[in-house]
N, C-alpha and C positions, 0 to 999 in steps of 0.2 A: 603705292601709285596714285597721284592727285589727279582728279578730274574734275570740271566743272560741276556744280550743283546748282540746279535751278532751284528759286524760290517761287512758291505757289501762294497766292493770297488764300484764305480759308474758304471762299467760294469756289475758287478754282480746284483746291483738294478734294471739294465737295462732288465736285463733277467729274474728276479725275479717278478717283478711289475705286468705282465701281468696275472699272476698265483697265485699270493698270495694276500689276501686282505689287508695286512700290512705286514710291515717288522720290527717292532721295539716292539710287543707284543707277549706273548706266545700262545695267541689264535688267530686264524686265519681260513679262508675259502680259500678252492683250488677252482679256476675258471678257466674257459676257457682252460680244459684239458680233453682229452678223458677219458673215463671210464678205460679203460684198462692201461692210464698212472696213474690215480690216486689209482687204485688197485695195480699196481707194487711198486709205492712209499710206501704205506702202508705194503705190501707184505715185503718191506726190513726194515720196523720200528723194528721188533723185533730182527735183526741180524745186525743192524747198529747202532754204538755208537752216532752219532751226531745227528742233528735235520733234520728234513724233508726238510727244505729249503736248507740246504747244501748238504743233499742228490741229491736234485733235481740238483743243480749246478755241482755236481760231475759226476752223470750218467745218467740225462738225457737232460740237458739244449742243449746239442750238437744236440738232435735229434728235437729241436724246429727249426723255421725257423729264418733266420738271424736277423731280426728285433722284435724277440721275439712275434709274432703273436702266435695264436693257431697251435698245430700240424697239419699235413696234414691229408688227409683221410687215410692214412694208419698207423694212430695211433702211429707211431714210431716203427721202427721194434726192437729197443733195447728194448724199454717197453714191447712190447710182449713178446718176447724171456725170458727177465727177470721174468715177470709174470708166464710164463708156467713153467719156470724152479722151482719157489718156489711153485706154487700151485700143478702141476702135479708130480714133482719130489718129494716134502715133503708130500704131500697128505693132506696139512692143509686146510680143507673146510672153516675156519673162513676168510681166505684170499677173499674167493668168497663173502664175507659179505660187502666189504669195497668199492664196486662200485654198482653203480645203474643207471637204466634208466627210463624213461617215454615211455610208450607202450600205445596207443590207439588201441583197438579192436571194430571196429564198425561192425553194421549190424549184431550183434549178437543174436540169440534167448535167451528168458528167461530161457530154460532149459540149455544152454551153460554158462550164466552169473553165475548160480551156481557152476559149474565146475571150471569157472576162478577164482571165488572168495573163493575157498575152503582152500586155503592156509593161514596159519596165519601170517607170517612174511611178509606182503606185505600192500600196501594201495591202496584201489580201490574207484571208484566214478562210479556211474551208473545213467543213467537216470531215473528219477522218474516218475512212473505212476500218481502220485498226481498232478504234474505240467505241464505234457505234454498230450494234447490230441493224440488222433489217428485216428481220424474222418476224416483226409485229405488223398487222395491218393499221392502216391510218384511222384515226377516229372516224371519219366518214365513210370508211370501208375501203378496201384495197390496198394492196402494197404501195412502197413508196416507189414509182417509176412514171415517167413524163406520158404524158397522154396527149394525144392529137387525132382527131377525126380522120386524118390523113394516112394515118398508121392502120388502121381498120380493125375490125373486131377479132381477126386472128391474132394480131399483134398482143392486145391485152390478155386473151386466153393464154398465149404462149408464156408472156410475162409472169402470170400467174402461176403456171406450172412452174417456171423457172424461180421463182422466189420461193414456192413451197418445197423444193428440191434442197433451196438454202437453208429454209427454216429446219427441215427435218435433220439436215447433215450437221447443222451447227451444234444441235443438243449431242448428238454421237460423236462429233470431234471432240467437243469439251471433255466427255467422258474418258475419250482414249488419251487425250493429251493429259488428263490429271493422272492416269495409269502410267502414262510412258515418262513422265516428269512428275513423281511424287515430291510432296513438301519436304524440302532439307531441313536439317536441323539449324535453328536458328531464324529460318523464314517467316516472317508474320505471315497469318494465314490469309488476312485480307490481301497482301501484295501478291502471295501465290495464287489466289483466286484470279485476280484482275490478269495475272500475265497468263494463266491458262485461256481465259476469256481472249485476251488479246492474240494468242497462237492460232486459236481455233477462227478467229476473226482474219488473221493473215492467211491461213490456208485457205479460206472458202473466198476471199474477195473476188477472186477471178471468175467465179460464177456470177457475180453481179452484172448486169447488162450495164451499157453505156447510157440507157435511159435511166439508171438509178437516179433518184433526186437527192441534192443536196443544198447546203446553204452556203453562201459566200459573203463575208463581211469586206468591204472595201473602203480605204481611206486613200485619196487621191487629192491632187492639185485642180483648180479649174481647168487648167490646160489638158492635164492628163484624162480629166473626165469628157471634154471636147473630143480628144483622140477617140476615146472609148466609145462615145456613143455614136460617133460617126461610122465606126469599124462594124458597129452591131447594127445599125442601119442599112449599110451596104452589104450587109451577108445574105448569102442566098437561104439562110437557114431561118424559117419562120420564127421559130423560138428565139432566136438573137434578136430579130427585128422587134418582137414583141417587148422584149426586156429593154432594148436601147430606149423604145418609146417611154417605158416607165420610169427608166433611170431619169432621162430628160425631164419628164414631169415632175418628179421629186426635186431634182435640182433647181427647178425653175421656181420652185417654192422656197428654197433656203440660199441661193445664190444664183439669182437670175442672170445677172450681168456676167457672169463667167462663161455662160453657154447660150448667150443671147445668138451669136453668130449662127448658130446651128440650124435654126428655123430660117434664115434668111437665104432665099434661093440663089442669091449671087455669091454668096460664102458657103456655107454648110450644104446647101443644094449641089452647087457646083462639085465640091469636094467629094461627097457622096456618090455622085456620078461619075468621077473619075476613078474611085475605088471601084465602083463595079464594072466600068470599062476596062481596067487594067485587069481584073480577075478573068472576064470573058475572052479578052486578046490572049491572055496566057493560056487558059484553056484550050483555044483554038489551035494555037501552037503546039501543045502536048498532043492532041489529037494529030496533027498533021505530021509530027515527027513519029508517030506510033508510041509515044511514051505512056500512054492511057492503058496499056495490057499490063496487068500485074504478074509477076513472077511467083513461083512457088517457093515456099521456103519451110525448114524444119528444124528441130534441134534446140539447143540452148541460146540463150540470146548471144547476139554476135555485136563486136564492137571493133569496128576498123578505122585506124587513123589515116582519114585523107590526105591530110596535108600538114606540115609543120612551117611556122614562119618564124625565123629567128634561130640564134644559137645560144650555148650557154654563155659563151664570150659576150654576146651582145647582152644578155641578162646582168652578167657581172659588171661589164660599163654601166649599164642603167641604174644598177644599185649604186655605183661609186658616184654618179653624176651630181647628185645634190650635195654632196659634201665636198666635192671637188671644186676647183677654180680653173679646170682646163677644158678645151672644147673635147666633145664626144671623140673626134678621131684621134686625139692624143691619149684619151684614156683608153682607147682599144689598143694602140700601138704598145701601152705599157703592159696590157693584160697579155699581149702577144708574147712576150718574152719569158712570160711564167711556165713552169714545168706543170704535168698534171697534178701534182701532189700541193702545188704551191696554189693552183687555181682551187682545188677542193678545199685546201685551208681557207682560202678567202671566201668562197661560198658558204662555207660553215659559219665564218664571222658575220656574213650579211644576214643569215637567216637566224642565229642566235640560237640560246636555250629556249626551246619552246615547251613549256611546262606543260600546256594542254592546246588543243587543235584551234583554239580563238586567238592564239598568239601566232600571229602570221607576219611575214617579211613586208616591207614597204613595195611601192609601185614600180621599183626596178623589175620585180618578176612579171609585171604586164608587157615587158619587152618580147615575150615569146607568146605565140598562139598555136593553139591545137584544134584541128577541125575532125571530128569523129563522126563518123556514120554508124548508127546503131539500129539494131532490129531487138526489141523487148517486146514483153506483153504490155498491154495498154495501160495496165495498173502502174508499173513501175514507171512507165513514160508520164503519167500523170503527176508523178512527185518530181521526177528530173526536170519537168517542164517549168515547174513552178520556181527555179532558180532564176533570179532577175538579171545578173550581170553577166549575161551571156547571149549569145543569138541562138534561137531554138527554132527550127524549120520541122514542119511534119507532113508527111503526107497522108491522105484520108484512110482512116481505119476502114479494113476489109478482112477478110477471113482468108486469103490466098496464102499468107505468111504463118497460118497454122495458129495453133493454141496449145499451151502445156498446161499439165496436170502436175501438181506438186506431188513427189515421191510420198511424203508423209501421209496424203490423202489415200493412196494405195495402201500404206500400211495400216492406216486407220479401217481399211476396208471400204471405202466410199469412193473409189475411182470409177467404178462403172457409173453411179449417179452423177458424178461430176462430169463425166464424158456424155450423159445423156443430155445433161443440161446444155452443154456445147453445141451438141446436135439441134436442139430445140432453138437456141439462138442464132446458127448458121441457117436453118431453113428459114427463118424469119427474114433474116438479111437477103437471102436469095429472092423471096416473093416480093420484097419492096423495090428490089432493084428490078427486077424483071417487070414490075406492076410501072415503071417510071419514076421512082421516088430514090434515085441514088442518093440525095443530100439526107434523105430520111433512114435509109438503110443502116447505117452504122448504130443508131438507137438500140438495134435488136442484139448487137454483139456484145458478148461478156467480155470482160476486162482481162481474160486470159487470152483472148486474141492478141497478135503482135501486131506491131505498126512500126513503120521505118522512119526515122527522124535524124536529125543532124545537131549536134552539140557544138557550137564554135567558141572557144572561150580561151582568154590567157591564162598563164600559169598560175597567177596568184588566185583567179576564181577555180581553176581546176584543183589546186591545192584544198580549198574550203569544200567543194562538191565530193571531190573523192575521200576526204577524211571524214566529213559529215556521212555521206551515203554508204560507207564500208564499215561503220561502226557497227557492232556485234547487237545493237539494239534495232537495226533497221529491218526492212522487209527483205528476205533472201533475195528476191529478183533484182532489186535494185543494187544490192550489195555486190551482187555478181557482175553487174555493170561496171559500178566503180571501181572493182578489182580489176577487172580489164583494162579501164581506162589506166589505169597505175601502171599496169605492165607495158602498155604501149608506150607511155611516156618514158619509162624506164629505158626502154630498148633505142631511143633516140637522145634522151637527157638524162643520163644517170643520176646526175648530179641534182638534178631538180625533183627527181623521183626519190632519191634518198632525203630530201629536205621534208618532204612529205612523211614525216617520222609518226603520225597518229593513223594510219592508215591499218585497219584491222583485216588480214589476209585469210583468216579461218574461213573454214567451210562447212564445218560438223553441224548436223541439226541440233537444235537448242532451243531453250524457252527464252526467246530474244528479250522479253521485257522485264524479266525476273529483278535484274540489278537495279534497272530506272525504278520499279514499283518498290523495290524495299528503300532506296532513297527517298522516294516521296513518301513513304510510310513514317520513315525517321522525321522527316522535315515537318509533317503535319502533327506527330508526337510532340517534339520539342515546340512546335506553335502552341499547341493546346496547354502545355506545362507552362510555358510562358506567359500566356493569356487565358487562365481558366475562366469559365463563364460564370 
């Protein structure tokens, strides 16, 4: 392919080289530039007839230091002014999507992690309770749980006792698991030991309280951060408001123009007030309708398919649409004359040969939607809530839906200790609630307590979620949820369920992580062989 190639003088090349990965191709990356400068460059893209490299030379290069090094800490006053003129003057929110930042939020509770990760258009990484033990005290003393004067001294004492139970049980469970699943022939010892540790951590994570501290890494655009910060500042949770303020402060250092509207009373102030008022009005109607009284619940996780939107015929028509030259109504009429076997053949062709679960069909599968109401333990909810391409709504965490103790914990002789930990957790919840702190009470509850939530997703995302979360290496609780979702889909759309060919429906107790750990061990060994020190 032929494309125009710009000629740059030696001086222009010197100015461009530190900030553009190449100067002679039409695809390149912007580097060593503040986010405001990158945002301002792209903000001008739609109103500038030339290329972005030429734009940089004409309107931005003068703000760089003389030797072409990155901009100084003030990000270039010219770039900031230009960005704000386009973004605030024209009101084009899409401009706020072209700059991003990495922000680390450390020592946040498991309650706050769900608030941080609620936004769709961002990337999140969180410490995993499957790989990190919480049995050691922090360097400054005390276990890893959220502390606040409003929680009171009884809360801290109860959490210390809960973590002490967790710590003692972890050692005992590892010993039991090593005897229950002895190292097999050909299994590397290091991989086996890691899988034993992961099994013990899996079984005990339900003891950990929602106050357990974690770390969350976020990468998001300026627009996504603006929404996140306003959601945090409007939250009734003190921890959320505190972190919202800290995130805003840090982003004002690295991309101030992207979050400039938040501090403005007529913009961010009004928006935050709207979010607060909306929540308060909703809560008043919930009380007026008597919907604030919790029901009792017990037993295994429950998965109910509340609503289905669309049919398999709609899915087939949507799959054919992009390759056809006929309107949607004609495509549907042609499908109507096919018999069941022909429709099955057509669906199989649309799905294709899926060598692994990452091979997914096209957007035609988005023509179907499923709305599930699920009751599972909070630990499983934490994992399922992290899926971005769906709608997740959840009710407040409370004790009334009960809690579950893994059968293998009973087999290990630790069921009584686990139950004692749950009771300690429950008592602290009731104390905080009765003392007028309903927003803080969930901090006390262990992750084994159940929560009710809704997942609303299309068939394409359902394929991704169900196949991923039913995998043999997953946590048993969310595996059960994913398997039940697959069964409900099969009851209404058997062809769609059959296309989910990488669902693992097995349920026997096992050492979930052993295969993954062996694969990791082999990769490390191969890397060491290829690149010896």
